C-alpha positions in Angstrom: 112.5 90.4 73.5 114.2 93.6 72.4 111.1 94.5 70.4 108.8 93.9 73.4 111.0 96.2 75.6 111.2 98.8 72.8 107.4 98.8 72.5 107.1 99.2 76.3 109.6 102.1 76.2 107.4 103.8 73.6 104.4 103.2 75.9 106.3 104.6 78.8 107.3 107.8 76.9 103.7 108.3 75.7 102.5 108.0 79.4 105.1 110.5 80.5 103.9 113.0 78.0 100.3 113.1 79.4 99.1 115.7 81.9 98.5 114.3 85.4 96.8 115.4 88.6 99.5 115.5 91.4 98.3 113.2 94.2 98.2 114.1 97.9 101.0 112.1 99.5 103.0 112.4 102.7 106.1 111.2 100.8 108.9 113.3 99.3 109.8 111.7 96.0 113.5 112.7 96.0 113.9 111.2 99.5 112.2 108.0 98.5 114.4 107.6 95.4 117.5 108.3 97.4 116.6 105.4 99.7 118.0 102.0 98.5 114.9 100.1 99.8 112.4 98.8 97.3 109.6 101.3 96.8 106.4 99.3 96.7 103.2 101.1 95.4 100.1 99.1 96.0 96.3 99.6 95.7 93.3 98.5 93.6 93.6 98.3 89.8 93.3 101.7 88.0 93.7 104.0 91.0 96.8 105.6 89.6 99.8 103.5 91.0 101.6 103.6 87.7 101.0 107.3 87.3 102.4 107.9 90.8 105.5 105.9 89.9 105.9 107.9 86.7 105.5 111.2 88.5 108.1 110.0 91.0 110.5 109.1 88.3 109.8 112.0 85.9 113.1 113.5 84.7 115.1 110.5 85.9 116.9 107.9 83.8 114.7 104.8 84.5 113.9 101.5 82.8 110.3 100.2 82.6 108.8 96.7 82.5 105.0 96.3 82.4 103.8 92.9 83.5 100.3 93.5 82.3 101.8 92.7 78.9 101.2 89.0 78.0 103.9 89.1 75.3 106.5 89.9 78.1 105.1 87.1 80.3 104.9 84.5 77.5 108.5 85.2 76.4 110.0 85.7 79.8 113.7 85.0 80.2 115.4 86.7 83.2 118.9 86.9 81.7 117.7 88.1 78.3 115.4 90.7 79.8 118.3 92.2 81.9 120.5 92.2 78.8 117.9 94.0 76.7 117.2 96.5 79.5 120.9 97.5 79.4 120.6 98.0 75.6 117.3 99.9 75.5 118.0 102.0 78.6 121.8 102.5 78.8 123.0 103.5 82.2 119.6 103.5 83.8 119.5 104.4 87.5 116.0 103.1 88.5 113.9 100.2 87.4 110.1 100.5 87.4 108.3 97.1 87.5 104.6 97.6 86.9 101.9 95.1 88.1 104.7 92.7 89.2 102.3 90.2 90.8 101.6 88.8 87.3 105.1 87.3 87.0 105.4 83.8 88.6 107.9 83.8 91.5 108.3 87.5 91.1 109.5 87.9 94.7 112.6 85.7 94.2 113.6 87.7 91.1 113.0 91.1 92.9 115.1 89.9 95.8 117.9 89.0 93.4 117.7 92.5 91.7 117.8 94.1 95.2 120.9 92.2 96.2 122.5 93.4 92.9 121.9 97.0 94.0 119.1 97.9 91.6 117.0 100.8 92.8 113.5 99.5 92.4 110.0 101.0 92.2 107.3 98.3 92.0 103.6 98.6 91.6 101.1 95.8 92.4 97.3 95.3 92.8 97.4 92.6 95.4 97.5 93.0 99.1 98.9 89.5 99.5 102.2 90.9 98.1 102.5 92.7 101.5 101.9 89.6 103.6 103.2 86.2 102.8 105.1 86.8 99.6 106.6 90.2 100.5 107.3 89.4 104.1 108.9 86.1 103.3 111.3 87.2 100.6 111.8 90.8 101.3 111.5 91.4 105.0 112.7 94.8 106.0 113.7 95.6 102.4 110.8 97.7 101.2 108.8 100.8 101.8 105.1 100.5 101.2 103.0 103.3 99.6 99.3 102.4 99.5 97.1 104.2 97.0 93.3 104.7 96.9 91.1 106.4 94.3 91.1 110.2 94.3 90.0 111.9 97.5 87.3 114.5 97.5 90.0 117.1 97.9 91.9 115.8 94.9 88.7 115.6 92.8 88.0 119.3 93.6 91.5 120.2 92.4 91.1 118.2 89.2 87.8 120.0 88.5 89.5 123.4 89.4 86.9 124.0 92.2 88.0 126.1 95.2 85.5 125.3 98.0 86.6 128.3 100.0 85.4 130.7 97.3 81.8 131.9 97.9 81.2 132.3 94.2 81.9 128.6 93.7 79.5 127.4 96.5 77.0 125.9 94.1 79.8 124.0 92.2 81.2 122.8 95.5 77.9 121.4 96.7 77.3 119.7 93.3 80.8 118.2 93.2 80.6 117.0 96.8 77.3 115.2 96.1 78.6 113.8 92.8 81.7 112.4 94.5 79.7 110.7 97.2 77.5 109.0 94.6 80.1 108.2 91.9 83.4 107.9 93.7 86.9 109.0 92.8 88.2 106.6 90.2 90.5 108.8 88.0 89.2 107.7 84.7 85.6 108.5 85.7 86.0 111.9 87.2 86.6 113.6 83.8 83.8 111.6 82.2 80.9 110.7 84.5 78.8 109.3 81.7 81.1 106.3 81.5 81.2 105.6 85.3 78.7 102.8 85.3 80.1 100.8 82.3 83.7 101.5 83.2 83.4 100.4 86.9 81.2 97.5 86.0 83.8 96.2 83.6 86.6 96.9 86.1 84.7 95.0 88.8 84.5 92.0 86.6 88.1 92.3 85.6 89.3 92.3 89.2 87.1 89.3 90.1 88.2 87.2 87.2 91.8 88.3 86.6 93.0 89.2 90.1 91.0 86.7 92.1 89.7 83.7 90.1 92.7 83.3 87.8 95.3 84.0 90.5 93.7 81.4 92.9 92.5 78.9 90.3 88.9 79.3 91.5 86.8 76.8 89.6 83.4 77.9 91.0 83.4 81.4 89.7 79.6 81.6 90.0 79.8 81.4 93.8 82.7 83.9 93.9 80.7 86.4 91.7 77.5 85.9 93.7 79.5 86.6 96.9 81.1 89.7 95.5 77.8 91.2 94.3 76.1 90.3 97.6 78.9 92.1 99.6 78.6 95.1 97.2 74.8 95.3 97.8 75.3 95.0 101.5 78.2 97.4 102.0 78.4 99.0 105.4 76.5 96.1 106.9 77.9 93.4 109.3 78.5 90.1 107.7 79.8 86.7 108.8 80.9 83.7 106.8 78.2 81.5 108.4 75.4 83.9 107.4 76.9 84.4 103.9 77.2 80.7 103.2 73.6 80.1 104.3 72.2 83.2 102.4 74.0 82.4 99.1 73.8 78.6 99.3 77.6 78.1 99.3 78.2 74.6 100.5 81.2 75.3 102.8 81.7 78.0 105.4 85.5 77.5 104.9 85.2 78.2 101.2 83.1 81.3 102.0 85.8 82.6 104.4 88.5 81.8 101.7 86.5 83.7 99.0 86.1 86.7 101.4 89.8 86.8 101.9 90.5 86.6 98.2 88.1 89.6 97.6 90.1 91.7 100.1 93.5 90.9 98.4 93.0 93.2 95.3 91.8 96.1 97.6 88.2 95.6 96.5 86.6 95.0 99.9 87.7 95.7 103.4 86.4 94.1 106.6 86.0 96.2 109.8 85.9 94.3 113.1 83.9 95.2 116.1 85.9 96.8 118.9 86.3 94.8 122.0 89.2 94.7 124.5 89.0 91.0 124.5 90.5 89.7 121.3 88.5 86.4 121.4 85.2 88.3 121.5 86.3 90.6 118.8 87.0 87.7 116.4 83.6 86.1 117.1 81.6 89.3 116.2 80.6 89.9 112.6 82.7 92.4 110.6 81.3 95.3 108.6 82.1 95.2 104.9 83.2 98.3 103.0 84.1 98.8 99.3 87.1 100.7 98.0 85.0 103.3 96.0 81.4 104.4 96.0 81.3 104.2 92.2 81.3 100.4 92.4 78.0 100.5 94.4 76.4 102.8 91.8 77.7 100.7 88.9 75.6 97.6 90.0 71.9 97.2 89.4 71.4 95.5 92.8 70.8 98.7 94.9 67.2 99.8 94.3 67.3 102.7 96.8 69.9 105.5 97.0 71.3 104.5 100.4 72.8 108.0 100.9 73.6 107.3 104.5 75.6 104.2 103.7 77.3 105.9 100.7 78.4 108.7 103.1 79.6 106.1 105.7 81.6 104.2 103.0 83.2 107.5 101.9 84.2 108.3 105.5 85.7 104.8 105.9 87.9 105.2 102.8 89.0 108.6 103.9 90.0 107.1 107.3 92.1 104.5 105.3 93.6 107.3 103.4 94.7 108.9 106.7 96.5 105.8 107.7 94.0 104.0 109.9 94.2 100.2 109.7 91.1 98.0 110.2 91.5 95.7 113.1 94.5 97.7 114.5 93.6 101.3 114.8 90.1 101.4 113.3 86.9 99.5 114.4 83.2 99.8 114.8 81.4 99.4 118.1 78.2 98.2 119.7 77.3 99.5 123.2 75.9 97.2 125.9 72.4 98.4 124.8 73.2 97.4 121.2 73.6 101.0 119.9 76.1 101.1 117.0 79.0 103.5 116.6 80.3 103.6 113.0 83.9 104.2 113.7 86.3 103.9 116.7 89.8 105.0 116.1 92.6 103.9 118.5 96.0 105.4 119.2 98.3 102.9 121.0 96.2 101.2 123.7 93.7 104.2 124.0 90.5 105.0 122.2 91.3 108.2 120.3 87.9 109.2 118.7 84.3 108.0 118.3 82.8 108.9 114.9 79.1 108.6 113.9 78.1 109.2 110.3 74.6 110.5 109.6 73.6 112.0 106.2 70.8 114.1 107.5 70.1 115.0 111.2 67.2 117.4 110.7 64.8 114.9 112.2 64.7 115.1 116.0 64.3 111.4 116.3 67.4 110.7 114.1 69.4 113.3 116.0 68.5 111.9 119.4 69.4 108.3 118.2 72.8 109.2 116.9 73.8 111.5 119.8 72.5 109.2 122.5 74.6 106.3 121.0 77.7 108.5 121.0 77.2 109.5 124.6 76.6 105.9 125.7 79.7 104.7 123.9 81.8 107.6 125.3 80.9 106.4 128.8 81.8 102.8 128.1 85.0 103.5 126.2 86.2 106.5 128.3 86.5 108.7 125.3 85.3 112.3 125.1 86.5 113.1 121.5 83.1 112.8 119.8 82.3 113.6 116.1 79.3 113.3 113.9 79.9 113.6 110.1 76.9 114.8 108.1 76.3 115.8 104.5 76.1 119.5 105.2 75.4 120.3 108.9 78.1 122.1 111.0 78.0 122.9 114.7 79.4 122.1 118.1 77.0 121.3 120.9 76.6 119.8 124.4 74.5 116.7 124.6 73.9 114.9 128.0 76.9 116.7 129.4 79.3 115.7 126.5 80.7 118.1 123.9 80.0 116.8 120.4 81.4 118.2 117.1 79.2 118.0 114.0 81.0 118.4 110.7 80.0 118.3 107.1 81.8 115.8 104.9 83.5 118.6 103.0 85.0 120.1 106.2 85.9 116.6 107.5 
């Protein structure tokens, strides 16, 4: 066990020596570490949770356990591990537990450590940690920090592009388009040539390691078919009944269960249709989104470019990044005349903003369709904060008596 922990220490030190992009975060690291609550960093695999934890703990005396290490899991002994940590990291002040969800009954052990006064930073790739397991064992004892792939802003900084400089206008346009098509996974930004193979492998790894293995799914073919179907139909409304019929899955209950499983590792998100009546909201199909546009491009199932949907998915993920929660503060909407509004944001009990996403509004027909839908929804939902996000157009206008702001994705 001592050798395992010594090897992990060498891994930790090597990781600490690498150059990293500082992430945009609303949190002050010193304030977080001074707080005795457990710091829980969650998000999809490979989005940089461990890096954020390392940046938070840089220069501090901290111990490190990586639960993506099968040797540690196979030789697990709680008492022996604690003894060896004291030997390898004498007088450590903080304990970083990486990908903790891989340890059986991890929540009970973490609870014990917390009661003993350990200052814990935990990373995990499973949303369920935040619901049943986290809520049951650790109610009120943790602060959650959710992570997503790099934003467009972070990507620009990584590439050392300053959009405000006129001399970098061409690079800015190219980087904005590249980000929309290939996403913001940290490993792919510096080497776009590997994007397809890297994300294809990561997609399979999430499906089989974080979903099938964790939930003992025997019928992995149905699970894989469902995941690839959702990926091909991103930004479209889906329902368990339709999915089961389309894919030949024998049970609607199983389909619902698989959909929930695929949301757990932050791979897919489901956006409900806004309705003031909860019962009607639950009956309507939800729209499906994926955590990063790169996953869409890494599959061979999309024969057309779908620039409009790629832009819509990018906006959805950006809204998540800003703290909106699907089903609580973020929805889509259909008017009484069946016109769709891509995003409805809510603050408290009031509708805050209506957002339409349209890649290109140069066609008069497209322009009229998008703006008419916004105006109609504005009347029905009593909201005058109206926004259209496009690839490059910028202007404010009055349409049917309503003021509408049109913003490019970069300015949004």
